Backbone as numpy.savetxt, mean C-alpha at the origin, in Angstrom:
# Nx Ny Nz CAx CAy CAz Cx Cy Cz
-23.59 24.84 -11.04 -22.38 25.05 -9.77 -22.52 23.55 -9.31
-23.74 23.04 -8.57 -24.07 21.99 -8.31 -23.25 20.97 -8.82
-23.80 20.44 -10.22 -23.16 19.28 -10.94 -21.64 19.62 -10.75
-20.86 20.74 -11.18 -19.73 20.59 -10.80 -18.89 20.17 -9.62
-20.13 20.50 -8.31 -19.45 20.66 -6.91 -19.80 18.68 -7.01
-20.71 18.33 -7.57 -20.25 16.45 -7.22 -19.58 16.17 -7.70
-19.49 16.36 -9.48 -18.79 15.57 -10.19 -17.09 15.95 -9.32
-16.60 17.37 -9.06 -15.74 17.13 -8.03 -15.53 16.63 -6.64
-16.73 16.15 -6.36 -16.89 15.05 -5.36 -16.46 13.86 -5.91
-16.72 13.57 -6.64 -16.21 12.20 -6.93 -15.02 11.77 -7.68
-13.99 13.18 -8.17 -13.33 13.08 -8.46 -12.07 12.33 -6.98
-12.59 13.32 -6.33 -11.83 13.11 -4.73 -11.71 11.93 -4.45
-12.98 11.22 -4.48 -12.93 9.75 -4.51 -13.55 9.60 -3.39
-14.00 8.09 -3.37 -14.97 7.10 -2.21 -13.76 7.43 -0.85
-14.11 8.25 0.21 -14.07 8.22 1.41 -13.14 6.94 2.21
-14.00 6.02 1.54 -13.92 4.48 2.37 -12.86 3.69 1.45
-11.99 3.18 2.02 -11.44 2.36 0.86 -11.61 1.12 0.29
-11.10 0.32 -0.75 -11.79 -0.58 -1.20 -11.35 -1.87 -0.57
-12.46 -2.48 -0.16 -11.97 -3.89 0.60 -12.11 -4.78 -0.33
-10.96 -5.61 -0.66 -10.98 -6.91 -1.19 -10.83 -8.42 -0.56
-11.98 -8.69 -0.49 -11.48 -10.03 0.57 -11.42 -11.00 0.87
-10.87 -11.50 -0.51 -9.66 -12.91 -0.31 -8.48 -12.15 -0.58
-8.79 -11.25 -0.52 -6.81 -10.23 0.02 -6.99 -10.32 1.85
-7.98 -10.61 2.12 -8.14 -10.14 4.13 -7.11 -11.75 4.69
-6.57 -11.49 5.37 -5.98 -12.62 6.13 -7.16 -13.58 7.19
-8.10 -12.28 7.87 -8.96 -13.11 8.02 -10.16 -13.99 7.43
-10.35 -13.52 6.28 -11.25 -14.53 5.34 -10.56 -15.17 4.94
-9.31 -15.42 4.68 -8.05 -16.48 4.38 -8.42 -17.68 5.55
-8.63 -17.12 6.68 -8.63 -18.35 7.77 -7.20 -18.16 8.38
-5.96 -17.49 8.10 -4.55 -17.52 8.10 -4.79 -17.55 9.87
-3.71 -18.42 10.47 -3.18 -18.43 11.75 -3.22 -17.01 12.27
-3.94 -16.54 13.07 -4.14 -15.26 14.06 -4.41 -14.36 13.26
-4.76 -14.77 12.15 -5.61 -13.88 11.46 -5.28 -12.52 11.34
-5.57 -11.01 11.28 -5.06 -9.68 11.46 -5.97 -8.47 11.78
-5.50 -7.95 12.45 -6.36 -6.88 13.04 -5.62 -5.56 12.82
-4.57 -5.09 12.37 -3.86 -3.95 12.06 -4.63 -2.94 11.56
-5.46 -3.32 10.88 -6.50 -2.33 10.19 -7.19 -1.78 11.25
-7.78 -2.59 12.03 -8.68 -1.94 13.30 -7.76 -1.06 14.28
-6.59 -1.52 14.44 -5.65 -0.97 15.36 -5.28 0.23 14.73
-4.90 0.81 13.60 -4.53 1.93 13.10 -5.61 2.82 12.94
-6.93 2.67 13.09 -8.02 3.57 12.79 -8.08 4.63 14.03
-8.10 5.73 13.77 -8.12 6.27 14.98 -9.60 6.72 15.35
-10.48 6.60 14.61 -11.95 6.79 14.68 -13.03 5.49 14.72
-12.14 4.38 15.14 -13.32 3.26 15.28 -14.33 2.99 14.10
-13.90 3.27 13.04 -14.72 3.11 11.81 -14.28 1.44 11.15
-13.55 0.95 11.96 -13.25 -0.10 11.23 -13.83 -1.42 12.15
-14.42 -2.19 11.56 -14.85 -3.72 12.79 -14.61 -4.68 12.19
-14.49 -5.72 12.58 -13.77 -7.22 11.73 -14.98 -8.32 12.77
-15.47 -9.42 11.85 -16.01 -10.40 12.15 -15.44 -11.29 11.56
-16.48 -11.57 10.77 -15.80 -12.78 9.56 -15.03 -12.04 8.12
-15.49 -11.08 8.18 -14.55 -9.79 6.82 -14.38 -9.07 7.94
-13.47 -7.73 6.85 -13.53 -6.33 7.60 -14.64 -5.61 6.93
-15.44 -4.29 7.97 -15.79 -3.64 7.37 -15.79 -2.00 7.66
-16.02 -1.06 7.04 -15.84 -0.24 7.54 -17.00 0.96 7.36
-17.43 1.53 8.44 -17.87 2.53 8.62 -18.24 3.76 7.96
-18.66 4.27 6.86 -18.63 5.16 6.00 -18.99 6.86 6.89
-19.31 6.65 7.94 -19.99 7.58 8.68 -18.95 8.04 9.36
-18.25 7.47 9.77 -16.73 7.84 10.89 -15.46 7.39 9.93
-15.67 7.08 9.08 -14.11 7.38 8.18 -13.82 8.22 7.84
-12.97 8.99 7.79 -12.14 10.47 7.13 -11.17 10.45 6.19
-11.23 9.08 5.80 -10.04 8.68 4.50 -8.64 9.25 5.15
-8.34 8.92 5.98 -7.13 9.20 6.53 -6.23 8.21 5.44
-6.58 7.04 5.57 -5.80 6.51 5.27 -4.65 5.31 5.50
-5.14 5.46 7.18 -3.67 4.59 7.87 -4.23 3.05 7.86
-5.59 2.60 7.93 -5.71 1.24 7.42 -5.03 0.76 6.61
-4.90 1.04 5.48 -4.81 1.30 4.10 -3.23 1.03 4.14
-2.35 2.00 5.00 -0.86 2.07 5.16 -0.84 0.78 6.33
-1.39 0.65 7.02 -1.11 -0.77 7.94 -1.48 -2.15 7.44
-2.34 -2.12 6.32 -2.87 -3.64 5.79 -1.44 -4.24 4.63
-1.06 -5.30 5.60 0.15 -6.01 4.86 -0.27 -6.99 3.48
-1.65 -6.79 3.23 -1.85 -7.54 2.09 -2.53 -6.75 0.88
-3.11 -5.67 1.21 -3.32 -4.90 0.18 -4.91 -5.31 0.27
-5.79 -5.94 0.92 -6.81 -6.16 1.52 -8.04 -4.71 1.00
-7.12 -3.45 1.82 -7.56 -2.69 1.76 -6.73 -1.58 0.90
-7.36 -0.42 -0.16 -6.90 0.27 -0.91 -7.45 1.39 -1.36
-6.18 2.44 -1.53 -6.85 3.63 -2.39 -6.21 3.92 -3.48
-6.68 4.32 -4.65 -6.31 4.27 -5.93 -4.26 4.92 -5.62
-3.54 4.20 -5.97 -2.11 4.65 -5.93 -1.61 5.65 -7.02
-2.32 5.78 -8.14 -2.20 6.44 -8.81 -2.19 7.55 -9.01
-3.19 8.26 -8.38 -3.49 9.62 -8.34 -2.44 9.97 -7.39
-1.83 9.74 -6.05 -1.26 10.24 -5.45 0.41 10.04 -6.04
0.76 9.16 -7.19 2.00 8.97 -7.96 1.91 9.98 -8.90
0.73 9.91 -9.47 0.96 11.07 -10.62 0.89 12.61 -10.31
0.77 13.05 -9.07 0.84 14.44 -8.10 2.41 14.49 -7.73
2.77 13.10 -7.76 4.42 13.42 -7.49 5.09 13.61 -8.79
4.92 12.54 -9.74 5.35 13.21 -11.08 5.25 14.41 -11.60
4.51 14.95 -11.53 3.81 16.23 -12.17 4.02 16.98 -12.31
5.09 16.99 -10.53 6.42 17.94 -10.16 7.82 18.43 -10.71
7.72 17.10 -11.63 8.71 17.14 -12.06 10.21 17.34 -11.03
11.24 17.58 -11.77 13.08 17.43 -10.96 12.88 18.79 -10.06
11.83 19.55 -10.44 11.95 20.76 -9.42 11.33 20.27 -7.85
11.28 18.81 -7.59 10.65 18.55 -6.51 9.26 19.15 -6.14
8.66 17.60 -5.64 7.11 17.69 -4.94 6.86 17.76 -3.50
5.70 18.34 -3.56 5.15 18.97 -2.13 4.55 17.92 -1.76
3.19 16.98 -0.88 2.17 16.87 -0.77 2.04 17.45 0.69
1.07 17.70 0.92 0.07 18.72 2.02 -0.53 17.66 2.30
-1.00 17.52 4.08 -2.49 16.95 4.44 -3.22 18.26 4.53
-4.83 17.81 4.67 -5.57 18.88 4.46 -5.79 19.50 5.52
-5.03 19.25 6.89 -4.97 20.56 7.88 -3.91 20.81 8.34
-3.15 20.85 7.39 -1.72 21.97 7.39 -1.75 23.29 7.22
-2.87 23.49 6.54 -2.90 25.26 6.27 -1.97 25.39 5.06
-1.42 24.68 4.63 -0.27 24.75 3.44 -0.66 25.20 2.54
-2.44 24.30 1.96 -2.44 23.98 0.39 -1.74 23.42 -0.05
-1.98 23.76 -1.65 -1.16 22.88 -2.59 -1.53 21.59 -2.94
-0.89 20.53 -3.28 -1.39 19.25 -3.60 -1.57 18.67 -2.13
-3.14 18.32 -1.93 -3.58 18.14 -0.35 -3.77 16.57 -0.58
-3.76 15.92 0.41 -4.08 14.69 1.17 -5.14 14.81 2.14
-5.98 14.28 2.30 -6.90 14.41 3.45 -5.53 14.13 4.71
-5.04 13.25 4.90 -4.11 12.98 5.60 -2.72 12.10 5.20
-1.21 12.46 5.65 -0.32 11.83 5.52 -0.12 10.27 5.45
-1.09 9.88 5.65 -1.48 8.60 6.24 -1.97 7.73 4.99
-1.79 8.80 3.92 -2.14 7.96 2.18 -1.17 8.33 1.86
0.08 8.19 2.20 1.33 7.71 1.70 1.83 6.54 1.85
2.01 5.69 0.87 2.97 4.86 1.07 3.65 4.61 0.75
4.49 2.83 0.63 6.09 3.05 -0.33 5.92 3.21 -1.29
5.09 2.59 -2.13 5.27 3.18 -3.89 5.52 4.50 -3.90
5.04 5.75 -3.40 4.77 6.77 -3.63 6.56 7.48 -3.28
7.00 6.87 -2.42 8.61 7.10 -2.11 9.72 6.26 -2.77
9.17 5.48 -3.37 10.20 4.31 -4.28 10.17 5.13 -5.31
8.86 5.59 -5.90 9.00 6.26 -7.49 9.43 7.52 -7.34
9.44 7.83 -5.80 10.21 9.45 -5.96 11.52 9.31 -6.67
12.11 8.02 -5.82 13.56 8.41 -5.83 13.89 7.72 -7.40
12.79 6.85 -7.89 13.07 6.19 -9.45 13.05 7.51 -10.13
12.28 8.77 -10.25 12.31 9.63 -10.97 13.17 11.05 -10.42
13.95 10.90 -9.26 14.83 11.74 -9.07 14.27 12.79 -8.53
13.03 12.96 -7.93 12.05 13.85 -7.67 12.61 13.81 -6.40
12.78 14.96 -5.91 12.82 15.09 -4.10 11.43 15.24 -3.91
11.04 14.85 -2.52 9.47 14.91 -2.13 9.78 15.26 -0.46
8.88 15.97 -0.09 8.66 17.11 1.17 7.20 16.58 1.35
7.08 15.97 2.39 5.82 15.60 3.07 5.39 16.65 4.10
4.21 17.45 4.00 3.97 18.44 5.18 2.65 18.13 6.03
3.10 17.90 7.34 1.22 17.62 8.30 1.37 18.84 9.29
0.31 18.90 9.62 -0.45 20.45 10.26 0.10 19.45 11.67
-0.89 20.05 12.71 -0.72 19.91 14.14 -1.11 18.21 14.47
-0.22 17.13 14.41 -1.25 15.81 14.23 -1.73 15.78 15.90
-0.89 15.90 16.76 -1.95 15.26 18.03 -3.10 16.00 18.20
-3.61 16.80 17.64 -4.90 17.72 17.49 -5.85 17.43 16.51
-5.58 16.55 16.01 -5.89 16.61 14.16 -6.88 15.78 14.73
-8.16 16.07 13.63 -9.42 15.23 13.80 -9.65 14.27 12.34
-8.34 14.36 11.67 -8.78 13.40 10.53 -7.96 12.03 10.92
-6.91 12.36 10.72 -5.76 11.51 11.36 -5.77 10.91 12.70
-4.05 10.81 12.91 -3.86 10.64 14.45 -2.79 11.25 14.55
-2.06 11.43 16.08 -0.79 12.10 16.84 0.37 11.43 16.05
0.41 10.01 15.70 1.68 9.44 15.65 1.62 9.10 14.14
0.99 10.04 12.96 0.99 9.78 11.97 2.28 10.21 11.41
3.47 11.19 11.78 4.95 11.67 11.14 5.44 10.55 11.78
5.28 9.43 12.95 6.10 8.46 13.14 5.83 7.20 12.53
4.26 6.82 11.92 4.19 6.17 11.05 4.33 6.40 9.58
4.81 7.46 9.37 5.11 8.08 7.79 6.56 7.87 7.96
7.29 7.99 9.04 8.99 7.67 8.80 9.11 6.14 8.37
8.43 5.39 9.53 8.66 4.36 8.98 8.29 3.82 7.47
7.57 4.47 7.12 7.00 4.24 5.14 8.18 4.03 4.90
8.68 5.58 5.45 10.12 6.39 4.15 11.09 5.38 4.39
11.30 4.82 5.65 12.70 3.94 5.74 12.25 2.58 5.27
10.91 1.91 5.43 11.38 0.73 4.29 11.01 0.89 3.00
10.77 2.08 2.55 11.20 2.36 1.15 12.70 2.45 0.62
13.44 3.44 1.98 14.59 3.80 1.58 15.21 1.84 1.56
14.94 0.92 2.22 15.59 -0.25 2.44 15.47 -0.62 1.10
14.00 -0.73 0.52 13.71 -1.36 -0.70 14.80 -0.83 -1.98
14.70 0.50 -1.81 15.95 1.81 -2.94 17.20 1.13 -2.72
17.48 0.50 -1.63 19.20 0.87 -1.39 19.63 -0.11 -2.22
18.92 -1.13 -3.15 19.37 -2.03 -4.41 19.74 -1.24 -5.41
19.23 -0.18 -5.35 19.24 0.45 -6.74 20.30 1.47 -6.49
21.25 1.88 -5.45 22.57 2.60 -5.06 21.65 3.57 -5.13
20.18 4.41 -5.52 19.92 5.88 -5.47 18.85 5.92 -4.67
19.28 6.18 -3.44 17.88 6.54 -1.88 16.86 7.56 -2.79
15.90 7.39 -2.32 14.95 8.73 -2.32 15.43 9.64 -1.47
15.02 11.00 -2.16 15.22 12.43 -1.07 13.89 12.57 -0.89
13.48 12.61 0.81 12.44 12.53 1.05 12.59 13.30 2.57
11.49 14.40 2.95 11.89 15.31 3.70 10.25 15.61 4.45
10.14 15.26 5.79 9.12 15.40 6.29 8.72 15.73 7.82
8.14 17.25 7.54 8.03 18.43 8.20 6.78 18.57 8.78
6.68 19.32 9.85 5.29 20.13 10.40 5.13 21.09 9.39
3.73 21.41 9.02 4.11 22.90 7.95 4.74 23.89 8.99
5.46 24.88 8.12 5.61 26.24 9.26 5.38 27.42 8.89
3.86 27.51 8.48 3.15 28.98 7.84 3.28 28.94 6.07
4.07 28.27 5.47 3.97 28.56 4.15 2.84 28.49 2.92
2.66 28.96 2.16 1.40 28.80 1.55 1.59 28.49 0.39
1.56 27.35 -0.27 1.59 27.04 -1.58 0.50 27.10 -2.04
0.88 27.57 -3.44 -0.63 27.50 -4.53 -1.69 26.51 -4.17
-3.00 27.57 -4.14 -3.98 26.91 -3.63 -4.57 26.71 -2.52
-6.29 26.57 -2.42 -6.65 26.63 -0.79 -6.18 25.17 -0.19
-6.52 25.43 1.31 -6.72 24.14 2.39 -7.93 23.32 1.99
-8.07 22.26 1.83 -9.06 21.17 1.65 -9.20 20.01 2.88
-9.76 19.99 3.25 -10.66 18.80 4.38 -11.70 18.27 4.23
-11.82 16.72 4.31 -13.10 16.37 4.03 -13.97 16.79 4.50
-13.49 17.31 5.44 -15.00 17.73 6.95 -15.29 19.03 6.40
-14.71 19.68 5.63 -14.99 21.10 5.36 -14.95 21.37 3.58
-15.02 19.78 3.07 -15.17 19.76 1.67 -16.53 20.95 1.26
-17.67 20.53 1.64 -18.92 20.87 1.05 -18.71 22.48 0.94
-18.27 23.05 2.11 -18.15 24.47 2.08 -16.78 25.08 1.34
-16.35 24.05 1.14 -14.91 24.31 -0.22 -15.77 24.69 -1.35
-16.30 23.39 -1.29 -16.86 23.23 -2.78 -17.43 24.60 -3.37
-18.68 25.23 -2.58 -19.17 26.16 -2.93 -18.56 27.50 -2.73
-17.99 27.33 -2.21 -16.49 28.83 -2.33 -16.10 28.98 -3.43
-15.25 27.51 -4.20 -14.57 27.46 -4.93 -14.16 26.34 -5.71
-15.04 25.92 -6.29 -14.69 24.18 -6.33 -14.02 24.40 -7.99
-13.71 25.34 -8.41 -12.68 25.20 -10.01 -11.50 25.21 -8.94
-10.87 26.26 -8.47 -9.63 26.04 -7.37 -9.53 25.39 -6.61
-10.22 24.57 -6.23 -10.22 23.26 -5.38 -9.69 22.20 -6.51
-9.95 22.21 -7.72 -10.58 20.65 -8.30 -8.59 20.52 -8.64
-8.12 21.96 -8.73 -6.34 22.19 -9.30 -5.47 21.60 -8.49
-6.14 21.58 -6.62 -5.16 21.37 -5.51 -5.68 20.12 -5.15
-6.71 19.60 -4.65 -6.97 17.95 -4.42 -6.54 16.97 -5.34
-5.90 16.09 -4.75 -5.21 15.11 -5.99 -6.65 14.39 -5.84
-6.83 14.37 -7.26 -7.95 13.66 -7.70 -7.97 12.18 -7.98
-8.53 11.24 -7.38 -8.95 10.18 -7.01 -10.17 9.59 -7.90
-10.68 8.56 -8.66 -12.18 7.52 -8.81 -12.24 6.48 -7.64
-13.36 6.29 -7.17 -13.43 4.77 -6.95 -12.70 3.65 -7.33
-12.08 3.02 -6.63 -11.62 1.83 -7.58 -12.80 0.84 -7.93
-12.65 -0.15 -8.94 -13.28 -0.94 -9.43 -13.52 -1.97 -8.41
-14.22 -3.30 -8.11 -14.05 -4.50 -7.83 -13.07 -5.30 -8.30
-12.27 -5.82 -7.53 -11.40 -6.78 -8.30 -12.07 -7.77 -8.73
-11.43 -8.17 -9.93 -12.08 -9.60 -10.79 -11.03 -10.82 -10.53
-11.40 -11.47 -9.40 -10.41 -12.13 -8.63 -10.06 -13.48 -10.00
-11.07 -13.89 -10.65 -10.59 -14.46 -12.23 -9.68 -14.14 -12.57
-9.38 -12.81 -12.63 -7.94 -12.49 -13.73 -6.72 -12.57 -13.00
-5.77 -13.23 -12.67 -4.64 -13.40 -12.12 -3.83 -12.10 -11.86
-3.98 -11.26 -12.71 -3.25 -10.12 -12.73 -3.97 -9.10 -11.55
-5.39 -9.42 -11.32 -5.74 -8.26 -10.16 -6.07 -8.86 -9.44
-5.18 -9.93 -9.04 -4.55 -10.31 -7.41 -3.64 -9.74 -6.94
-2.85 -9.27 -7.60 -1.57 -8.55 -7.37 -1.79 -6.94 -6.69
-1.80 -6.90 -5.78 -2.32 -5.00 -5.23 -1.41 -4.39 -5.96
-2.18 -3.30 -6.21 -1.49 -2.27 -6.98 0.04 -1.53 -6.37
-0.23 -1.62 -5.12 0.88 -0.65 -4.14 2.28 -1.84 -4.54
1.89 -3.12 -4.54 3.32 -3.95 -4.06 3.60 -4.06 -5.97
2.68 -4.05 -6.92 3.50 -3.74 -8.11 4.30 -2.19 -8.38
3.43 -1.54 -8.04 4.30 -0.33 -8.08 5.60 -0.21 -7.42
5.67 -0.56 -6.09 6.86 -0.57 -5.86 8.27 -1.24 -6.68
7.76 -2.84 -7.33 8.40 -3.21 -8.49 8.87 -2.27 -9.15
8.30 -1.66 -9.91 8.05 -1.04 -11.15 8.75 -0.19 -11.36
9.14 0.99 -9.73 10.04 1.91 -9.49 11.22 1.61 -8.99
11.47 0.43 -9.30 12.73 -0.28 -9.10 14.09 0.13 -9.83
13.88 1.21 -10.06 14.57 1.88 -11.19 15.92 2.94 -10.69
17.14 2.96 -11.03 17.67 1.87 -11.86 17.73 0.46 -11.70
17.54 -0.28 -12.24 17.19 -1.85 -12.33 18.53 -2.66 -11.57
18.55 -3.27 -10.15 19.54 -3.79 -9.97 20.25 -5.02 -10.91
21.46 -5.10 -10.33 21.77 -6.36 -11.25 21.33 -7.94 -10.57
21.48 -8.44 -11.38 20.37 -9.83 -11.20 20.43 -10.61 -10.04
22.46 -10.27 -9.48 22.70 -10.77 -8.15 22.60 -10.25 -6.99
22.09 -9.11 -7.01 21.64 -7.72 -6.01 20.71 -8.55 -5.49
20.91 -8.56 -3.61 20.10 -8.40 -3.25 18.95 -7.59 -2.94
18.04 -7.68 -2.72 16.79 -6.63 -2.61 15.76 -6.99 -1.43
15.72 -5.87 -0.54 14.78 -6.34 0.96 13.28 -6.56 0.08
12.93 -7.94 0.43 11.62 -8.08 -0.11 11.17 -9.68 0.79
10.57 -9.19 1.67 10.25 -10.78 2.59 9.45 -11.54 1.65
10.21 -13.00 2.08 9.69 -14.13 0.51 9.70 -15.34 1.38
8.49 -16.62 1.55 8.46 -17.85 2.58 10.04 -18.69 1.93
10.55 -19.37 2.49 11.58 -20.44 1.92 11.08 -21.45 2.78
11.28 -22.58 2.07 10.34 -23.99 2.87 11.70 -25.18 2.96
11.87 -25.25 4.20 12.91 -26.23 5.39 12.37 -27.70 4.88
13.15 -28.63 5.26 12.74 -29.56 5.21 11.25 -30.05 6.46
10.94 -31.10 6.13 9.51 -31.12 6.77 8.18 -31.19 6.72
8.08 -30.57 5.11 7.29 -30.15 4.61 5.98 -31.36 4.29
4.50 -31.51 4.82 3.94 -32.66 4.70 2.85 -32.48 3.26
3.45 -31.91 2.43 2.69 -31.28 1.43 1.31 -30.85 1.43
1.30 -30.44 2.57 -0.08 -30.08 2.52 -0.63 -28.83 1.82
-2.15 -28.37 1.75 -2.54 -27.02 0.61 -2.75 -25.73 1.95
-1.98 -25.71 2.78 -2.33 -24.54 3.91 -2.06 -23.45 3.18
-0.64 -23.71 3.15 0.13 -22.47 2.24 -0.44 -21.57 1.42
-0.73 -22.27 0.34 -1.70 -22.22 -0.74 -2.88 -21.75 -0.40
-3.51 -22.05 0.40 -5.05 -21.68 0.88 -4.79 -20.18 1.69
-3.78 -19.90 2.25 -3.89 -18.90 3.48 -3.30 -17.40 2.26
-2.73 -17.74 1.22 -2.22 -17.09 0.58 -3.12 -15.73 -0.01
-2.42 -14.73 0.58 -3.91 -13.53 0.19 -3.80 -13.21 -1.26
-3.13 -13.46 -2.02 -2.82 -12.97 -3.43 -2.82 -14.07 -4.32
-2.28 -15.57 -3.85 -2.17 -16.38 -4.36 -0.97 -16.88 -5.23
-0.35 -15.99 -4.50 1.49 -15.98 -4.72 2.00 -17.19 -4.78
1.43 -18.32 -3.81 2.09 -19.56 -3.68 1.05 -20.62 -4.41
1.63 -21.10 -5.79 1.06 -22.40 -6.29 0.89 -23.36 -6.38
0.13 -24.76 -5.91 0.21 -25.76 -5.83 0.23 -26.45 -6.87
0.74 -27.78 -7.39 0.10 -28.30 -8.53 0.58 -30.12 -8.35
-0.12 -30.68 -8.15 -0.44 -32.37 -8.07 -0.50 -32.68 -9.60
0.57 -33.48 -10.10 0.86 -33.80 -11.71 -0.08 -35.50 -11.24
-0.18 -36.11 -12.11 -0.65 -37.22 -12.60 -0.13 -38.55 -12.07
0.77 -38.52 -11.56 2.11 -39.36 -11.21 1.88 -38.99 -9.56
1.36 -37.81 -8.94 1.48 -38.04 -7.94 2.11 -36.62 -6.89
3.11 -36.46 -8.21 4.26 -35.66 -7.39 3.26 -34.32 -7.23
3.86 -33.82 -6.44 3.33 -32.08 -5.74 4.58 -31.26 -6.07
4.13 -30.05 -6.66 5.41 -28.56 -6.56 4.75 -27.75 -6.28
5.52 -26.74 -5.49 4.71 -25.52 -5.43 6.05 -24.19 -5.79
5.30 -23.28 -5.86 5.63 -22.14 -6.66 5.57 -21.12 -6.34
6.38 -20.48 -6.25 6.06 -18.69 -5.72 6.55 -17.96 -6.49
5.25 -16.97 -7.12 5.84 -15.74 -8.03 5.78 -14.72 -6.94
7.55 -14.36 -6.95 7.65 -12.88 -6.27 6.73 -11.58 -6.74
6.41 -11.22 -7.51 5.74 -10.34 -8.16 4.35 -9.79 -7.30
4.03 -11.12 -6.93 2.77 -11.17 -6.38 2.57 -11.24 -4.65
3.74 -11.61 -4.12 4.09 -11.74 -2.64 4.06 -10.37 -2.13
3.56 -10.64 -1.03 3.28 -9.00 -0.14 4.28 -9.40 1.02
4.66 -10.48 1.76 5.69 -10.43 2.94 4.84 -10.85 3.90
3.62 -11.10 3.80 2.70 -10.94 5.14 2.63 -12.15 6.27
3.43 -12.84 5.50 3.82 -14.06 6.75 2.31 -14.91 7.22
1.60 -14.92 6.44 0.57 -15.92 6.79 0.94 -17.19 6.43
1.98 -17.99 5.44 1.59 -19.04 5.22 2.82 -19.62 6.36
3.81 -19.05 6.85 5.09 -19.37 7.93 4.00 -19.57 8.99
2.84 -18.30 9.12 2.04 -18.48 10.66 1.42 -20.23 10.47
0.68 -20.23 9.57 -0.30 -20.96 9.12 0.22 -22.48 9.04
1.50 -22.92 8.38 2.09 -23.65 8.31 2.24 -24.97 9.18
1.21 -26.04 8.75 1.18 -26.98 9.82 2.46 -27.70 10.86
3.36 -28.30 9.87 4.94 -28.39 10.88 5.97 -27.04 10.86
5.36 -26.18 10.83 5.93 -24.75 11.45 7.25 -24.91 10.29
7.57 -25.23 8.98 8.28 -25.50 7.95 8.94 -24.61 7.01
7.86 -23.13 6.99 7.77 -21.83 6.21 9.00 -20.99 7.15
9.85 -19.99 6.68 10.45 -19.21 7.23 10.35 -18.01 6.05
10.76 -16.71 6.71 10.63 -16.03 5.52 11.74 -15.13 5.79
12.17 -15.49 4.68 13.88 -14.82 4.03 13.51 -13.14 4.04
14.28 -12.10 4.78 14.19 -10.80 4.92 14.48 -10.35 3.14
15.26 -11.17 2.31 15.53 -10.41 1.03 15.99 -11.70 -0.18
15.71 -11.22 -0.92 16.01 -11.94 -2.25 16.74 -11.54 -3.40
16.99 -12.09 -4.46 18.23 -11.38 -5.35 16.56 -10.95 -6.59
17.53 -9.97 -7.16 16.90 -9.31 -8.45 16.54 -9.89 -8.99
17.18 -11.22 -9.68 17.08 -11.95 -10.57 15.63 -12.72 -10.33
15.02 -13.11 -8.82 14.59 -14.01 -8.71 13.14 -13.38 -9.17
12.70 -12.64 -9.72 11.73 -12.17 -9.94 11.04 -12.04 -11.35
11.99 -12.60 -11.81 11.78 -12.63 -13.39 10.87 -13.59 -13.54
10.82 -14.51 -13.05 9.92 -15.41 -13.54 9.51 -16.78 -11.37
8.43 -17.59 -11.77 8.04 -18.04 -10.49 8.94 -18.77 -10.55
9.80 -18.85 -8.41 10.67 -19.71 -8.18 9.64 -21.28 -7.98
10.60 -21.92 -7.99 10.63 -23.41 -7.53 10.76 -23.64 -6.11
9.38 -23.72 -5.07 10.10 -23.88 -4.00 10.27 -25.50 -3.31
9.20 -26.30 -3.70 9.69 -27.41 -3.30 8.96 -28.25 -4.72
9.45 -29.78 -4.76 9.13 -30.38 -5.90 9.47 -31.95 -5.57
8.16 -33.09 -5.15 8.52 -34.16 -4.91 9.22 -34.77 -3.86
8.99 -33.95 -2.65 9.90 -33.89 -1.50 11.12 -33.09 -1.16
11.30 -32.51 -2.71 12.88 -31.99 -2.49 12.40 -30.57 -2.16
13.22 -29.73 -1.37 13.39 -28.21 -0.99 14.08 -27.37 -1.81
13.97 -26.26 -2.25 14.98 -25.36 -3.26 15.00 -24.32 -2.22
């Protein structure tokens, strides 16, 4: 029994999100840094010095710091939530928070729902219902989770607008319904495990702790959240269709310094110095998270963020600047 309990606890996942230092704007020394994760945490579990650290004794696995992180420096396994949505099929999917009392496919908090899940539900044609509990009295998340969740859905719908097929999403407070399966919260997990480990295993959305990112592998520098936002852009828009995806653009006045490449949290901007002294800058849109670190840190302030790009621009790296010429 105990072996099964600990196996299930492992499947439930590490309550503390994975932290990838090279993606953090604090470690990247971007101008202004970033403290959005610290602001979002309802339990003062996040501290920032020269890096971000999370106190596991205070963390409730609500995911709000991950939801707020603009670069993917903090992450949970997105495939677990995506898998739970897709498993429901066209009949519609319902995700519930651990404090809603509704049971069903359960997350510790709906702060764990990010844009990728909404974009993917639209691609799969699955209506998504998100049931939360009494957020103002919640001990896992915070009172404004529904408003934060609504902002996530709105951003995802803006992205899906280019496909011509918006996602169908409902956010509401649970009204006493009982979906199949028990209610599960992190705080009551051991008690619930002892009572019914096998039943709970079918309801808690399983996930395994993420392995450390191997920064020497370029593909691993891209956060899974942003990769899934792109993968789920179905039906694929025509190449000339404008997609809501913030990306840097360089104006006249660039001094060819390396600052934009140094602060980029995913190394989406590549700088190459050729033997003849020619300097080129390329942007890989699939790696860009739109965090604006390059624009804020640019010494001559000649980088601006464009709010949208053409779908065709994702096909290959875009030339931003070459030999004094901007594009």
